C-alpha positions in Angstrom: -4.1 33.6 25.0 -5.2 33.8 21.3 -1.5 34.4 20.2 -0.3 31.3 22.1 -3.1 29.2 20.5 -2.3 30.4 17.1 1.5 29.9 17.6 0.7 26.2 18.9 -1.6 25.6 15.8 1.1 27.1 13.5 3.8 24.9 14.9 1.6 21.8 14.8 0.9 22.4 11.1 4.5 23.2 10.3 5.5 20.0 11.9 3.0 18.1 9.9 4.0 19.7 6.7 7.6 18.9 7.4 6.9 15.2 8.1 4.9 15.1 4.8 7.6 16.6 2.8 10.3 14.3 4.3 8.0 11.3 3.6 7.5 12.4 0.0 11.3 12.8 -0.4 12.0 9.4 1.1 9.4 7.6 -0.9 10.4 9.3 -4.2 14.1 8.5 -3.6 13.1 4.8 -2.9 10.8 4.6 -6.0 13.7 5.7 -8.3 16.4 3.8 -6.6 17.6 0.0 -6.9 19.3 0.4 -3.6 18.9 -2.5 -1.2 18.6 -1.6 2.6 16.9 -2.7 5.8 13.2 -2.0 5.7 10.8 -2.3 8.8 7.6 -3.4 6.7 5.2 -1.7 9.2 7.2 1.6 9.6 7.6 1.8 6.0 3.9 1.4 5.3 3.3 4.2 7.8 5.6 6.5 5.7 3.9 5.4 2.5 0.5 6.4 4.1 1.9 9.8 5.0 2.9 10.4 1.4 -0.7 9.2 0.2 -2.3 11.6 2.7 -3.7 13.9 0.1 -5.6 10.9 -1.4 -7.5 10.5 1.9 -8.3 14.2 2.3 -11.9 14.2 1.5 -12.8 10.7 2.4 -13.0 8.8 5.8 -11.4 5.5 4.7 -9.3 3.7 7.5 -6.1 1.7 7.1 -5.7 -0.9 9.8 -2.3 -2.5 10.6 -1.9 -5.5 12.6 0.4 -8.4 13.2 4.2 -8.3 13.7 5.4 -4.8 13.8 9.1 -5.5 14.1 9.4 -7.3 10.8 12.6 -5.9 9.2 14.0 -7.3 5.9 16.9 -6.4 3.6 15.4 -5.5 0.3 14.8 -3.0 -2.5 12.6 -0.4 -0.6 11.2 0.6 -4.0 9.6 -2.8 -4.5 7.8 -2.6 -1.1 6.8 1.0 -1.7 5.2 0.3 -5.1 3.4 -2.7 -3.7 1.9 -0.7 -0.9 1.0 2.3 -3.1 -0.7 0.0 -5.7 -2.7 -1.9 -3.1 -4.0 1.2 -1.6 -4.6 3.2 -4.7 -6.4 0.3 -6.4 -8.7 0.0 -3.4 -9.4 3.7 -3.4 -10.1 3.6 -7.2 -12.1 0.5 -7.5 -13.5 -0.8 -4.1 -15.3 2.2 -2.8 -17.1 3.9 -5.6 -20.2 4.7 -3.5 -18.9 5.1 0.0 -16.2 7.3 1.9 -16.0 5.0 4.9 -14.2 1.9 3.7 -11.6 -0.1 5.6 -8.3 -1.5 4.3 -6.2 -3.8 6.4 -2.7 -5.0 6.3 -1.8 -8.1 8.3 2.0 -8.9 8.8 3.3 -12.3 9.9 6.4 -14.5 9.3 7.7 -17.8 10.2 11.5 -18.9 10.0 11.8 -18.6 6.3 8.9 -16.6 4.9 7.0 -13.3 5.3 3.2 -13.2 4.8 1.2 -10.0 4.1 -2.5 -10.1 3.7 -4.2 -7.1 2.5 -7.9 -6.8 2.3 -10.6 -4.1 1.8 -14.2 -4.3 2.5 -15.1 -2.7 -0.8 -17.4 -3.9 -3.6 -15.2 -6.9 -4.5 -14.7 -8.0 -8.1 -16.5 -10.5 -10.4 -15.1 -13.9 -11.1 -14.1 -12.9 -14.6 -12.3 -9.8 -13.3 -10.5 -11.8 -10.7 -9.2 -14.3 -13.4 -7.7 -11.4 -15.3 -6.6 -9.2 -12.3 -2.9 -9.5 -12.9 -3.0 -9.2 -16.8 -1.3 -6.3 -18.2 -3.6 -3.5 -19.4 -6.8 -5.1 -18.0 -8.9 -2.5 -16.2 -12.5 -1.8 -15.3 -11.8 1.9 -15.4 -10.9 2.2 -19.1 -11.5 5.8 -20.4 -11.5 6.9 -16.7 -7.8 7.2 -16.1 -7.1 3.5 -15.4 -4.1 2.1 -17.1 -4.5 -1.5 -16.1 -1.0 -1.8 -15.0 -1.1 -1.4 -11.2 -1.8 -5.1 -10.3 0.4 -6.3 -13.2 3.4 -4.3 -11.8 2.6 -5.5 -8.3 2.6 -9.1 -9.5 6.1 -8.7 -11.2 7.4 -7.0 -8.1 6.3 -9.7 -5.7 7.4 -12.6 -8.1 10.5 -11.2 -9.4 12.1 -8.5 -6.9 11.0 -10.5 -3.8 10.9 -14.1 -5.3 7.5 -14.6 -3.8 3.9 -15.2 -4.9 0.8 -13.4 -4.9 -2.9 -14.4 -5.2 -6.2 -12.7 -4.8 -9.7 -13.7 -3.7 -13.0 -11.8 -3.9 -16.7 -12.1 -4.3 -18.9 -9.3 -5.5 -20.0 -7.2 -2.6 -17.5 -9.0 -0.2 -14.2 -7.0 -0.7 -10.9 -8.1 -2.2 -8.2 -10.0 -0.4 -4.6 -10.3 -1.6 -2.1 -12.9 -0.1 1.6 -12.0 -0.5 4.2 -14.5 0.5 8.0 -14.2 -0.1 11.1 -15.7 1.4 13.0 -13.7 3.9 15.8 -12.1 2.0 19.3 -13.0 3.3 21.1 -10.0 4.8 24.6 -9.3 3.3 
């Protein structure tokens, strides 16, 4: 009985490790590639979350995904990967300095021509001054603590240039931060 339980536990953990390694490989290739391919936005977010699992290891933050789970577009997967990663890592770095139980939410929707992604966290929010400078290169509230100030600037460039869209943010101190990302549905080849 103990041997069967140990074997089952071992297989489960090996399967989880295999999925994690495959996700790391997929994301790593996408981030260094300019290749354009079909990307299911929700399934790809789930892959990115698997690759970021070590960041969630000692915390209890939740990522909630809602909206249209079938959204598939033909685009540079690297742009989508970097946008998702920057959104999540910025929340982990800035939004929850005093709590390990925050929430991050992605809401996906579309119409005939455009895709909308709303991302929000329920963290500390940002001041009006920080909000005005949010997308500036090298602007960070974590200077000297490992922050480069490039995450939101890179994200802004990816949304506006790679996806031909727009991004804006809203926040009030103590009320979290919300990003609104909109871009036209890319034409398939």
